Backbone as numpy.savetxt, mean C-alpha at the origin, in Angstrom:
# Nx Ny Nz CAx CAy CAz Cx Cy Cz
-31.92 -13.11 -24.85 -32.77 -11.91 -24.85 -31.88 -10.66 -24.85
-32.23 -9.66 -25.68 -31.45 -8.43 -25.73 -31.56 -7.67 -24.41
-30.48 -6.99 -24.07 -30.48 -6.22 -22.82 -31.47 -5.07 -22.91
-32.25 -4.89 -21.87 -33.23 -3.80 -21.82 -32.50 -2.46 -21.80
-33.12 -1.45 -22.35 -32.55 -0.10 -22.36 -33.30 0.78 -21.37
-32.73 1.96 -21.13 -33.41 2.92 -20.27 -34.76 3.30 -20.89
-34.76 3.44 -22.22 -36.03 3.76 -22.90 -37.05 2.65 -22.67
-36.59 1.40 -22.71 -37.49 0.28 -22.48 -38.05 0.27 -21.08
-37.19 0.58 -20.09 -37.66 0.65 -18.71 -38.70 1.77 -18.56
-38.40 2.90 -19.19 -39.33 4.05 -19.10 -40.69 3.69 -19.69
-40.68 2.98 -20.83 -41.93 2.60 -21.47 -42.73 1.64 -20.60
-42.05 0.67 -19.99 -42.72 -0.29 -19.12 -43.40 0.41 -17.96
-42.73 1.45 -17.41 -43.24 2.12 -16.21 -44.12 3.32 -16.53
-44.15 3.74 -17.79 -44.96 4.90 -18.16 -44.41 6.20 -17.63
-43.08 6.31 -17.56 -42.45 7.55 -17.10 -41.38 7.95 -18.11
-40.74 9.11 -17.90 -39.74 9.60 -18.85 -38.41 8.87 -18.68
-37.60 8.90 -19.74 -36.25 8.32 -19.67 -35.40 9.06 -18.63
-35.59 10.37 -18.53 -34.83 11.15 -17.55 -35.13 10.68 -16.13
-36.39 10.39 -15.85 -36.76 9.92 -14.51 -36.10 8.59 -14.20
-36.06 7.70 -15.20 -35.40 6.41 -15.01 -33.92 6.61 -14.72
-33.28 7.50 -15.49 -31.85 7.75 -15.31 -31.57 8.33 -13.93
-32.39 9.30 -13.50 -32.21 9.90 -12.17 -32.32 8.82 -11.09
-33.31 7.95 -11.23 -33.54 6.93 -10.21 -32.38 5.94 -10.14
-31.90 5.51 -11.31 -30.84 4.50 -11.34 -29.51 5.05 -10.83
-29.27 6.33 -11.04 -27.99 6.92 -10.67 -28.02 7.63 -9.32
-29.14 7.49 -8.58 -29.22 8.08 -7.26 -29.24 9.59 -7.26
-29.74 10.19 -8.34 -29.76 11.64 -8.45 -31.13 12.20 -8.05
-31.18 13.45 -7.62 -32.48 14.07 -7.31 -33.28 14.28 -8.58
-34.55 14.58 -8.42 -35.40 14.85 -9.57 -36.56 13.90 -9.71
-36.62 12.87 -8.86 -37.75 11.93 -8.86 -38.17 11.68 -7.42
-39.43 11.29 -7.25 -39.92 10.97 -5.91 -39.36 9.62 -5.47
-39.41 9.37 -4.16 -38.96 8.09 -3.64 -39.82 6.95 -4.14
-41.10 7.21 -4.36 -41.99 6.16 -4.88 -41.55 5.76 -6.29
-41.28 6.76 -7.13 -40.83 6.47 -8.50 -39.48 5.78 -8.50
-38.57 6.27 -7.64 -37.24 5.66 -7.56 -37.37 4.18 -7.21
-38.24 3.88 -6.25 -38.41 2.50 -5.82 -38.97 1.64 -6.94
-39.94 2.20 -7.71 -40.52 1.45 -8.83 -39.45 1.11 -9.87
-38.58 2.09 -10.16 -37.52 1.87 -11.15 -36.54 0.81 -10.66
-36.10 0.94 -9.43 -35.12 0.00 -8.90 -35.70 -1.41 -8.79
-36.97 -1.51 -8.41 -37.59 -2.83 -8.31 -37.68 -3.50 -9.67
-38.04 -2.74 -10.70 -38.13 -3.32 -12.03 -36.75 -3.73 -12.54
-35.74 -2.87 -12.28 -34.38 -3.20 -12.71 -33.91 -4.49 -12.05
-34.23 -4.65 -10.76 -33.84 -5.87 -10.06 -34.59 -7.08 -10.62
-35.87 -6.90 -10.91 -36.67 -8.01 -11.46 -36.11 -8.49 -12.80
-35.62 -7.55 -13.61 -35.09 -7.89 -14.93 -33.60 -8.20 -14.89
-33.01 -8.18 -13.67 -31.55 -8.39 -13.52 -30.80 -7.42 -14.43
-31.18 -6.14 -14.33 -30.67 -5.11 -15.24 -29.79 -4.14 -14.49
-28.65 -3.79 -15.11 -27.75 -2.80 -14.54 -27.43 -1.78 -15.61
-27.32 -0.51 -15.23 -27.00 0.51 -16.22 -25.57 0.35 -16.73
-25.35 0.75 -17.96 -24.02 0.71 -18.55 -23.05 1.55 -17.73
-21.89 0.96 -17.41 -20.89 1.70 -16.62 -20.39 2.92 -17.39
-20.20 2.76 -18.71 -19.71 3.89 -19.49 -20.74 5.00 -19.56
-22.02 4.61 -19.66 -23.07 5.64 -19.71 -23.17 6.38 -18.39
-23.04 5.62 -17.28 -23.08 6.27 -15.96 -21.92 7.23 -15.80
-20.75 6.82 -16.28 -19.58 7.67 -16.17 -19.79 8.97 -16.95
-20.35 8.85 -18.16 -20.59 10.05 -18.95 -21.58 10.98 -18.27
-22.62 10.38 -17.65 -23.64 11.20 -17.01 -23.08 11.93 -15.81
-22.04 11.37 -15.19 -21.46 11.99 -14.01 -20.18 12.77 -14.35
-19.77 12.77 -15.61 -18.50 13.37 -16.04 -17.33 12.74 -15.30
-17.45 11.44 -15.04 -16.38 10.70 -14.38 -16.13 9.38 -15.09
-14.92 8.87 -14.88 -14.59 7.57 -15.45 -15.08 6.43 -14.58
-15.31 6.72 -13.29 -15.76 5.67 -12.38 -14.66 4.70 -12.01
-13.40 5.15 -12.09 -12.27 4.26 -11.80 -11.15 5.04 -11.12
-10.38 4.31 -10.33 -9.19 4.83 -9.65 -7.99 4.04 -10.15
-6.89 4.73 -10.41 -5.70 4.07 -10.95 -4.62 3.84 -9.91
-3.91 2.73 -10.06 -2.73 2.42 -9.25 -1.65 1.90 -10.19
-0.49 2.53 -10.18 0.66 2.06 -10.95 1.71 1.56 -9.96
2.10 0.30 -10.10 3.11 -0.28 -9.23 4.42 -0.43 -10.00
5.44 0.29 -9.55 6.74 0.25 -10.21 7.65 -0.74 -9.49
7.40 -2.00 -9.72 8.19 -3.06 -9.11 8.04 -4.31 -9.95
8.89 -5.27 -9.70 8.82 -6.54 -10.40 7.48 -7.21 -10.12
6.68 -7.52 -11.13 5.38 -8.16 -10.89 5.48 -9.46 -10.11
6.56 -10.21 -10.30 6.72 -11.46 -9.55 6.90 -11.18 -8.06
7.59 -10.08 -7.73 7.76 -9.70 -6.33 6.44 -9.27 -5.73
5.69 -8.44 -6.46 4.41 -7.96 -5.95 3.46 -9.12 -5.70
3.48 -10.11 -6.58 2.58 -11.25 -6.44 2.89 -12.14 -5.26
4.09 -12.04 -4.72 4.46 -12.89 -3.58 4.60 -12.12 -2.28
4.43 -10.81 -2.33 4.61 -9.98 -1.13 3.27 -9.76 -0.44
3.06 -10.31 0.73 1.77 -10.17 1.43 1.38 -8.72 1.69
2.34 -7.84 1.98 2.00 -6.45 2.27 1.26 -5.82 1.09
1.80 -5.98 -0.11 1.18 -5.36 -1.29 -0.21 -5.94 -1.54
-0.35 -7.24 -1.38 -1.65 -7.88 -1.63 -2.69 -7.39 -0.62
-2.31 -7.28 0.65 -3.24 -6.80 1.67 -3.59 -5.34 1.45
-2.62 -4.54 1.03 -2.86 -3.13 0.75 -3.88 -2.97 -0.38
-3.69 -3.72 -1.46 -4.61 -3.66 -2.59 -6.01 -4.15 -2.20
-6.06 -5.18 -1.35 -7.36 -5.68 -0.90 -8.11 -4.61 -0.11
-7.39 -3.86 0.73 -8.03 -2.78 1.48 -8.54 -1.68 0.56
-7.76 -1.35 -0.46 -8.18 -0.34 -1.44 -9.45 -0.79 -2.16
-9.44 -2.04 -2.63 -10.57 -2.56 -3.39 -11.85 -2.59 -2.54
-11.71 -2.86 -1.26 -12.88 -2.88 -0.37 -13.61 -1.54 -0.38
-12.85 -0.45 -0.25 -13.46 0.88 -0.22 -13.99 1.27 -1.59
-13.24 0.96 -2.64 -13.70 1.32 -3.98 -14.99 0.59 -4.34
-15.09 -0.67 -3.94 -16.31 -1.44 -4.22 -17.51 -0.82 -3.51
-17.30 -0.38 -2.28 -18.39 0.27 -1.55 -18.82 1.57 -2.22
-17.88 2.25 -2.88 -18.19 3.49 -3.58 -18.53 3.29 -5.04
-18.70 2.02 -5.45 -19.04 1.68 -6.83 -18.01 2.24 -7.81
-16.73 2.13 -7.42 -15.63 2.57 -8.27 -14.78 1.36 -8.65
-14.23 1.39 -9.84 -13.36 0.30 -10.30 -11.91 0.63 -10.00
-11.09 -0.42 -9.88 -9.65 -0.26 -9.68 -8.94 -0.64 -10.97
-8.17 0.31 -11.53 -7.35 0.03 -12.71 -5.90 -0.10 -12.26
-5.36 -1.30 -12.36 -4.02 -1.61 -11.84 -3.06 -1.85 -13.00
-1.90 -1.20 -12.94 -0.85 -1.42 -13.92 0.47 -1.71 -13.19
1.14 -2.76 -13.63 2.47 -3.09 -13.11 3.47 -2.81 -14.23
4.36 -1.87 -14.01 5.22 -1.38 -15.09 6.69 -1.69 -14.87
7.00 -2.59 -13.93 8.41 -2.89 -13.69 9.12 -1.72 -13.04
10.40 -1.60 -13.26 11.20 -0.58 -12.57 11.59 0.60 -13.47
10.92 0.73 -14.59 11.23 1.83 -15.51 10.33 3.02 -15.19
10.89 4.11 -14.63 10.05 5.26 -14.28 9.37 5.88 -15.49
9.96 5.73 -16.68 9.34 6.29 -17.88 8.01 5.61 -18.16
7.89 4.32 -17.84 6.64 3.60 -18.05 5.55 4.10 -17.11
5.94 4.40 -15.86 4.95 4.94 -14.93 4.46 6.30 -15.41
5.39 7.15 -15.83 5.01 8.48 -16.31 4.10 8.37 -17.54
4.44 7.48 -18.45 3.64 7.32 -19.67 2.23 6.81 -19.34
2.12 5.98 -18.32 0.81 5.47 -17.92 -0.07 6.60 -17.40
0.49 7.46 -16.54 -0.28 8.59 -16.03 -0.71 9.51 -17.18
0.19 9.77 -18.11 -0.13 10.66 -19.22 -1.24 10.07 -20.09
-1.18 8.76 -20.32 -2.20 8.11 -21.14 -3.55 8.13 -20.42
-3.54 7.82 -19.14 -4.79 7.83 -18.37 -5.42 9.22 -18.38
-4.59 10.24 -18.20 -5.12 11.60 -18.18 -5.67 11.99 -19.56
-4.93 11.66 -20.61 -5.36 12.01 -21.95 -6.63 11.30 -22.38
-6.78 10.04 -21.95 -7.95 9.25 -22.35 -9.06 9.30 -21.31
-8.83 10.01 -20.21 -9.79 10.11 -19.11 -10.20 8.72 -18.62
-9.19 7.89 -18.43 -9.43 6.50 -18.01 -9.76 6.41 -16.53
-9.18 7.30 -15.72 -9.39 7.24 -14.28 -9.70 8.64 -13.76
-10.34 8.67 -12.59 -10.67 9.96 -11.96 -9.55 10.46 -11.06
-8.71 9.57 -10.59 -7.61 9.92 -9.71 -6.73 8.70 -9.51
-5.58 8.90 -8.85 -4.65 7.80 -8.66 -4.14 7.76 -7.22
-3.77 6.57 -6.81 -3.07 6.36 -5.55 -1.60 6.13 -5.87
-0.72 6.84 -5.18 0.72 6.79 -5.46 1.44 6.17 -4.27
2.33 5.23 -4.54 3.06 4.53 -3.48 4.56 4.79 -3.58
5.26 4.48 -2.50 6.72 4.54 -2.46 7.24 5.93 -2.84
6.98 6.89 -1.96 7.44 8.27 -2.14 8.95 8.28 -2.35
9.38 8.91 -3.43 10.78 8.96 -3.80 11.46 10.23 -3.30
12.77 10.16 -3.09 13.53 11.38 -2.85 13.46 12.23 -4.12
13.16 13.51 -3.97 12.98 14.41 -5.12 11.97 13.81 -6.10
10.86 13.35 -5.57 9.86 12.64 -6.36 9.25 13.56 -7.42
9.34 13.20 -8.72 8.77 14.05 -9.77 7.28 13.84 -9.98
6.69 12.81 -9.36 5.31 12.45 -9.68 4.26 13.46 -9.20
4.37 14.04 -8.00 3.36 15.03 -7.63 3.25 16.20 -8.61
4.40 16.72 -9.06 4.36 17.83 -10.02 3.77 17.38 -11.35
4.11 16.15 -11.78 3.56 15.63 -13.02 2.05 15.49 -12.94
1.56 14.92 -11.84 0.12 14.71 -11.70 -0.62 16.04 -11.58
-0.02 17.01 -10.92 -0.62 18.34 -10.87 -0.73 18.93 -12.28
0.34 18.79 -13.05 0.33 19.32 -14.42 -0.75 18.64 -15.27
-0.95 17.35 -15.04 -1.94 16.60 -15.80 -3.36 16.82 -15.30
-3.49 17.53 -14.16 -4.80 17.73 -13.57 -5.39 16.45 -13.01
-4.51 15.57 -12.53 -4.93 14.26 -12.03 -4.92 14.27 -10.50
-6.08 14.21 -9.83 -6.10 14.14 -8.37 -5.36 12.89 -7.90
-4.64 13.02 -6.78 -3.88 11.87 -6.29 -3.76 11.91 -4.77
-3.51 10.74 -4.23 -3.20 10.58 -2.81 -1.89 9.81 -2.72
-0.96 10.31 -1.92 0.34 9.66 -1.72 0.30 8.85 -0.43
0.55 7.57 -0.53 0.48 6.69 0.63 1.85 6.49 1.26
1.91 6.65 2.59 3.09 6.26 3.35 4.18 7.29 3.48
3.88 8.56 3.28 4.90 9.59 3.45 5.23 9.75 4.94
6.44 10.23 5.26 6.78 10.44 6.67 5.99 11.60 7.26
5.79 11.56 8.57 5.13 12.66 9.24 6.09 13.83 9.38
5.63 15.03 9.00 6.50 16.20 9.02 6.05 17.26 10.01
4.80 17.21 10.45 4.31 18.21 11.39 3.91 19.51 10.74
3.89 19.56 9.39 3.47 20.77 8.68 2.25 20.42 7.83
1.43 21.43 7.49 0.25 21.14 6.66 0.65 20.48 5.35
-0.09 19.48 4.90 0.31 18.75 3.69 0.11 19.58 2.43
1.01 19.38 1.46 0.86 20.02 0.16 -0.10 19.24 -0.72
-0.30 17.97 -0.37 -1.23 17.12 -1.11 -1.77 16.07 -0.17
-2.86 15.44 -0.57 -3.50 14.44 0.28 -2.63 13.19 0.40
-2.66 12.57 1.56 -1.90 11.34 1.72 -2.01 10.75 3.11
-1.50 9.55 3.24 -1.36 8.92 4.55 0.07 9.08 5.01
0.25 9.26 6.30 1.60 9.43 6.84 1.88 8.37 7.90
3.15 8.04 8.04 3.59 7.02 8.99 4.76 7.56 9.79
4.76 7.30 11.08 5.87 7.70 11.94 6.93 6.60 11.89
7.79 6.68 10.89 8.81 5.64 10.69 9.82 5.63 11.84
10.09 6.79 12.41 11.02 6.85 13.53 10.48 6.08 14.73
9.18 6.17 14.96 8.58 5.42 16.07 8.66 3.92 15.83
8.42 3.50 14.59 8.55 2.08 14.27 9.98 1.60 14.50
10.95 2.40 14.05 12.35 2.04 14.25 12.69 1.93 15.73
12.18 2.87 16.52 12.45 2.84 17.96 11.86 1.60 18.61
10.68 1.20 18.18 10.06 -0.01 18.74 10.94 -1.23 18.52
11.50 -1.37 17.33 12.35 -2.51 17.02 13.65 -2.45 17.81
14.30 -1.30 17.78 15.61 -1.18 18.43 15.49 -1.37 19.94
14.46 -0.82 20.55 14.28 -0.99 21.99 14.12 -2.47 22.35
13.37 -3.19 21.54 13.19 -4.63 21.80 14.52 -5.36 21.74
15.33 -5.07 20.73 16.61 -5.76 20.59 17.58 -5.34 21.69
17.55 -4.07 22.07 18.42 -3.62 23.17 18.05 -4.32 24.46
16.76 -4.41 24.75 16.31 -5.06 25.98 16.68 -6.55 26.00
16.79 -7.14 24.78 17.17 -8.55 24.69 18.67 -8.75 24.75
19.44 -7.66 24.88 20.88 -7.78 25.06 21.72 -7.60 23.81
21.13 -7.23 22.71 21.89 -7.07 21.47 22.58 -5.70 21.43
23.84 -5.71 21.00 24.60 -4.47 20.95 25.19 -4.20 19.57
25.20 -5.21 18.71 25.67 -5.03 17.33 24.65 -5.70 16.41
23.93 -4.88 15.65 22.84 -5.40 14.83 23.04 -4.98 13.38
22.36 -5.67 12.49 22.35 -5.29 11.07 20.95 -4.84 10.69
20.89 -3.91 9.76 19.61 -3.45 9.23 19.63 -3.64 7.71
18.87 -4.62 7.24 18.76 -4.89 5.81 17.52 -4.14 5.31
17.73 -3.00 4.70 16.62 -2.13 4.30 16.27 -2.35 2.84
15.17 -1.72 2.44 14.84 -1.63 1.03 15.65 -0.52 0.39
15.40 -0.22 -0.90 16.18 0.80 -1.62 16.12 2.17 -0.95
17.25 2.81 -0.86 17.35 4.10 -0.19 16.74 5.24 -1.01
16.34 4.97 -2.25 15.68 6.02 -3.04 14.28 6.31 -2.54
13.74 5.43 -1.70 12.43 5.64 -1.12 12.54 6.47 0.16
11.69 7.45 0.29 11.72 8.32 1.46 11.49 7.51 2.74
10.57 6.55 2.70 10.29 5.80 3.93 11.49 4.97 4.36
12.31 4.50 3.42 13.50 3.75 3.81 14.56 4.68 4.40
14.69 5.87 3.84 15.61 6.85 4.44 15.21 7.15 5.88
13.90 7.29 6.11 13.42 7.57 7.46 13.67 6.38 8.39
13.47 5.18 7.89 13.72 3.99 8.72 15.20 3.85 9.07
16.05 4.04 8.07 17.50 3.94 8.31 17.94 4.95 9.35
17.46 6.18 9.21 17.82 7.23 10.17 17.28 6.88 11.56
16.05 6.39 11.61 15.45 6.06 12.90 16.20 4.95 13.63
16.55 3.89 12.91 17.30 2.79 13.52 18.66 3.27 14.01
19.34 4.03 13.16 20.68 4.50 13.52 20.65 5.40 14.75
19.70 6.34 14.79 19.67 7.29 15.90 19.26 6.63 17.21
18.26 5.73 17.16 17.85 5.09 18.41 18.95 4.13 18.91
19.61 3.45 17.99 20.71 2.56 18.38 21.86 3.36 18.98
22.18 4.49 18.38 23.29 5.32 18.90 23.00 5.81 20.31
21.73 6.08 20.59 21.36 6.53 21.94 21.65 5.47 22.99
21.69 4.21 22.57 21.99 3.10 23.49 23.42 2.59 23.34
24.22 3.25 22.52 25.59 2.79 22.30 25.68 1.52 21.47
24.63 1.26 20.68 24.61 0.08 19.81 25.22 0.41 18.45
25.78 -0.61 17.81 26.35 -0.47 16.47 25.37 -1.05 15.46
25.17 -0.32 14.34 24.29 -0.78 13.27 25.09 -0.95 11.99
25.05 -2.14 11.42 25.66 -2.41 10.11 24.54 -2.31 9.07
24.69 -1.40 8.12 23.64 -1.14 7.14 23.86 -1.95 5.87
22.76 -2.50 5.33 22.81 -3.27 4.08 21.59 -2.90 3.26
21.79 -2.43 2.02 20.68 -2.03 1.15 20.30 -3.18 0.23
19.02 -3.51 0.18 18.54 -4.62 -0.65 17.27 -4.21 -1.39
16.52 -5.20 -1.93 15.39 -4.85 -2.80 14.08 -5.55 -2.46
13.92 -6.02 -1.25 12.69 -6.63 -0.74 12.47 -8.08 -1.19
13.31 -8.63 -2.03 13.09 -9.98 -2.54 13.65 -11.04 -1.58
13.12 -12.24 -1.69 13.58 -13.37 -0.87 15.07 -13.57 -1.02
15.55 -13.60 -2.25 16.98 -13.84 -2.50 17.84 -12.73 -1.91
17.32 -11.50 -1.90 18.09 -10.39 -1.34 18.33 -10.59 0.15
17.32 -11.09 0.87 17.50 -11.38 2.29 18.50 -12.48 2.52
18.45 -13.49 1.68 19.41 -14.60 1.76 20.82 -14.09 1.54
21.03 -13.32 0.48 22.37 -12.82 0.16 22.89 -11.87 1.23
21.98 -11.08 1.83 22.40 -10.15 2.88 23.00 -10.91 4.06
22.32 -11.97 4.50 22.82 -12.75 5.64 24.14 -13.44 5.29
24.24 -13.98 4.09 25.49 -14.62 3.69 26.65 -13.63 3.74
26.40 -12.41 3.26 27.44 -11.38 3.26 27.77 -10.94 4.68
26.76 -10.70 5.48 26.98 -10.19 6.84 27.71 -11.19 7.72
27.36 -12.45 7.61 27.97 -13.45 8.49 29.34 -13.92 8.01
29.64 -13.67 6.77 30.96 -14.05 6.26 31.96 -12.91 6.35
31.50 -11.73 6.78 32.40 -10.59 6.92 33.44 -10.86 8.00
34.60 -10.27 7.85 35.68 -10.48 8.81 35.51 -9.63 10.07
34.58 -8.72 10.01 34.35 -7.87 11.17 33.67 -8.68 12.27
33.55 -8.05 13.43 32.82 -8.68 14.53 31.41 -8.99 14.08
30.92 -10.21 14.32 29.60 -10.60 13.81 28.46 -9.85 14.50
27.37 -9.72 13.78 26.16 -9.15 14.36 25.40 -10.24 15.08
24.57 -9.84 16.04 23.77 -10.83 16.79 22.29 -10.74 16.47
21.91 -9.77 15.65 20.50 -9.63 15.24 20.45 -8.93 13.90
19.44 -9.29 13.10 19.25 -8.67 11.79 17.81 -8.19 11.67
17.64 -6.92 11.31 16.33 -6.33 11.06 16.13 -6.27 9.55
15.07 -6.90 9.04 14.80 -6.92 7.61 13.66 -5.97 7.27
13.75 -5.32 6.09 12.77 -4.34 5.67 11.42 -4.91 5.31
11.32 -6.22 5.08 10.01 -6.84 4.86 10.09 -8.33 5.19
8.95 -9.00 5.11 8.86 -10.39 5.52 9.55 -11.33 4.53
9.51 -11.02 3.22 10.17 -11.89 2.25 11.67 -11.93 2.49
12.28 -10.79 2.75 13.71 -10.79 3.03 14.01 -11.53 4.33
13.12 -11.42 5.30 13.32 -12.15 6.56 13.30 -13.65 6.31
12.41 -14.10 5.42 12.37 -15.53 5.10 13.65 -15.97 4.40
14.16 -15.12 3.50 15.43 -15.42 2.85 16.57 -15.48 3.85
16.53 -14.59 4.85 17.55 -14.62 5.90 17.51 -15.89 6.71
16.30 -16.35 7.03 16.16 -17.61 7.76 16.74 -18.78 6.97
16.47 -18.80 5.66 17.01 -19.87 4.83 18.53 -19.85 4.82
19.11 -18.66 4.78 20.57 -18.55 4.79 21.15 -19.04 6.12
20.51 -18.66 7.22 21.00 -19.13 8.53 20.96 -20.64 8.61
19.87 -21.21 8.10 19.73 -22.67 8.13 20.84 -23.32 7.30
21.13 -22.75 6.13 22.17 -23.31 5.27 23.56 -23.21 5.88
23.77 -22.17 6.68 25.07 -21.99 7.32 25.19 -22.74 8.64
24.09 -23.34 9.08 24.11 -24.04 10.36 24.10 -23.10 11.55
23.61 -21.85 11.34 23.54 -20.85 12.41 22.16 -20.93 13.05
22.12 -20.97 14.35 20.85 -21.11 15.05 20.19 -19.74 15.28
18.89 -19.75 15.06 18.08 -18.55 15.33 17.04 -18.94 16.38
17.01 -18.23 17.50 17.65 -16.95 17.82 18.93 -17.07 18.66
19.37 -18.28 18.94 20.50 -18.43 19.86 21.75 -17.71 19.37
22.04 -17.82 18.05 23.23 -17.17 17.49 22.90 -15.83 16.85
21.81 -15.79 16.09 21.39 -14.56 15.41 19.87 -14.44 15.51
19.40 -13.31 16.01 17.96 -13.04 16.08 17.51 -12.33 14.81
16.21 -12.44 14.51 15.66 -11.83 13.29 14.38 -11.09 13.61
14.24 -9.89 13.00 13.02 -9.09 13.10 12.61 -8.67 11.69
11.31 -8.71 11.39 10.78 -8.24 10.11 10.00 -6.95 10.31
10.15 -6.02 9.36 9.40 -4.76 9.44 7.94 -4.95 9.05
7.62 -6.06 8.40 6.24 -6.37 8.02 5.85 -7.72 8.60
4.65 -7.80 9.15 4.14 -9.08 9.65 3.27 -9.72 8.57
3.21 -11.04 8.59 2.39 -11.77 7.61 2.29 -13.22 8.04
1.55 -13.98 7.24 1.45 -15.41 7.49 2.82 -16.07 7.40
3.69 -15.55 6.53 5.05 -16.08 6.44 5.73 -16.07 7.81
5.61 -14.93 8.50 6.29 -14.79 9.79 5.69 -15.72 10.84
4.39 -15.93 10.78 3.74 -16.78 11.77 4.05 -18.25 11.56
4.20 -18.66 10.30 4.38 -20.08 10.00 5.85 -20.49 9.89
6.76 -19.53 9.88 8.18 -19.86 9.75 8.66 -20.64 10.97
9.78 -21.30 10.81 10.38 -22.04 11.93 11.84 -21.59 12.07
12.15 -20.82 13.12 11.23 -20.34 14.16 10.33 -19.22 13.63
9.20 -19.01 14.31 8.32 -17.90 13.94 9.05 -16.58 14.15
8.73 -15.59 13.31 9.54 -14.37 13.24 8.84 -13.19 13.92
9.57 -12.54 14.80 9.11 -11.29 15.42 8.94 -10.23 14.33
7.82 -9.50 14.37 7.53 -8.57 13.27 6.65 -7.42 13.73
6.75 -6.32 12.98 5.86 -5.18 13.20 4.52 -5.45 12.54
3.45 -5.34 13.29 2.10 -5.47 12.74 1.65 -4.08 12.30
1.61 -3.84 10.98 1.31 -2.50 10.45 -0.06 -2.42 9.78
-0.76 -3.53 9.68 -2.13 -3.59 9.16 -2.27 -2.90 7.80
-1.67 -3.48 6.76 -1.74 -2.86 5.43 -3.16 -2.78 4.86
-4.04 -3.70 5.27 -5.42 -3.61 4.80 -6.07 -2.32 5.24
-5.87 -1.95 6.50 -6.40 -0.68 7.00 -5.76 0.49 6.27
-4.46 0.41 6.03 -3.78 1.49 5.31 -4.37 1.69 3.92
-4.65 0.57 3.23 -5.26 0.67 1.91 -6.64 1.30 1.96
-7.41 0.91 2.97 -8.76 1.48 3.08 -8.71 2.98 3.35
-7.79 3.40 4.21 -7.69 4.83 4.51 -7.24 5.62 3.28
-6.24 5.10 2.56 -5.75 5.79 1.36 -6.84 5.94 0.32
-7.59 4.85 0.08 -8.67 4.92 -0.90 -9.76 5.89 -0.45
-10.07 5.89 0.85 -11.07 6.82 1.37 -10.66 8.27 1.19
-9.38 8.55 1.38 -8.89 9.92 1.18 -9.04 10.34 -0.28
-8.77 9.41 -1.20 -8.89 9.76 -2.61 -10.35 10.00 -3.00
-11.25 9.17 -2.53 -12.66 9.38 -2.84 -13.15 10.71 -2.26
-12.68 11.04 -1.05 -13.05 12.33 -0.44 -12.49 13.49 -1.25
-11.27 13.33 -1.74 -10.66 14.38 -2.56 -11.46 14.58 -3.85
-11.88 13.49 -4.46 -12.67 13.59 -5.69 -14.02 14.26 -5.45
-14.62 13.99 -4.29 -15.95 14.53 -3.99 -15.92 15.98 -3.53
-14.87 16.34 -2.77 -14.87 17.66 -2.12 -13.71 18.57 -2.52
-12.64 17.98 -3.08 -11.45 18.77 -3.40 -10.62 19.10 -2.19
-10.95 18.54 -1.03 -10.25 18.85 0.21 -8.94 18.07 0.32
-7.83 18.80 0.49 -6.52 18.17 0.69 -6.36 17.87 2.17
-6.08 16.62 2.48 -5.93 16.23 3.88 -4.98 15.06 4.01
-4.35 14.98 5.18 -3.45 13.87 5.50 -3.99 13.14 6.72
-3.79 11.85 6.73 -4.23 11.04 7.86 -3.07 10.17 8.33
-2.77 10.28 9.61 -1.66 9.53 10.19 -2.10 8.10 10.49
-1.26 7.15 10.12 -1.55 5.75 10.40 -1.28 5.43 11.87
-2.04 4.51 12.46 -1.79 4.13 13.86 -0.37 3.57 14.02
0.19 3.76 15.20 1.53 3.22 15.46 1.52 1.70 15.37
2.58 1.17 14.81 2.70 -0.28 14.67 2.97 -0.92 16.02
2.58 -2.18 16.13 2.85 -2.96 17.33 3.81 -4.10 17.00
4.75 -4.34 17.87 5.70 -5.42 17.66 5.14 -6.72 18.19
5.01 -7.70 17.31 4.54 -9.03 17.70 5.78 -9.89 17.97
6.05 -10.16 19.22 7.28 -10.89 19.59 7.06 -12.39 19.44
7.94 -13.02 18.67 7.86 -14.46 18.45 9.23 -15.10 18.72
9.35 -16.33 18.30 10.51 -17.15 18.68 11.83 -16.63 18.14
11.83 -15.90 17.02 13.09 -15.49 16.38 13.89 -14.49 17.20
13.28 -13.89 18.25 14.04 -13.00 19.15 13.89 -13.41 20.59
13.27 -14.55 20.84 12.92 -14.92 22.22 13.85 -15.97 22.81
15.10 -15.99 22.32 16.03 -17.00 22.83 16.56 -16.66 24.20
């Protein structure tokens, strides 16, 4: 059977096409009785209005864009990213908005080209931006394109925001980890971070270094890329160094922590008796590992929901606002409880 049209619904009900359109799109201009009649008939016929037609009527695309500049294989295995996207999708679904996701690898030109194409073709109403960069060119680009955006995970600065976003107190997270390791007796630790081109990693590195220095602790810094193999290689390098060995390793995410555990196992090093491990992200990986891994619980699902909510509010009101994420909690497990 051919799909019913708005004109067909109007004819069945004996009302105008405009009244049907107003009722279906939740717009004023019809009584509640008429709106109910239209919606009941649409439900009876299992009929939904065309998404493209609705978008045109609202002068919106009805979609939000996300461009992820990372290896797609890494994103697909990283619980943090998956939980973050799930939180975003939850809010967008409630607002009857679609999520347009693009994975462009590590080429910044591809990310820029995606934003330009979306803006030119009016594919999305706004975008969520992740991994704030040092001297990040994206806010200026999106402003030039007239593309509303929300930046997720910027550090807290204490000044009014120039654009909407979520903020995180990375120094507080760093202090939580370092205090735990200090209380456990560690005095020489390693910090295997993500790429330093990210503002949040710069903040984490600074936070770990400063809190450790306050306790007279030594921090050996190692820059990696969040992958399982990177965590493995970091531990192999750190433990084979001729310098005094570290007694604990802080990893920038759970995948690197798992790689570190595998390296310790291969070297015959006991965790936590010889080397303790902490992950900056908690996940099922950390809970099921042997030994289970102490980790920061940062609730990426909630972060995704807040970021998406800020973008929808920006689209509706034009209001620029920042929302601080709750402080992370350290879930202490066997990897530091020796």
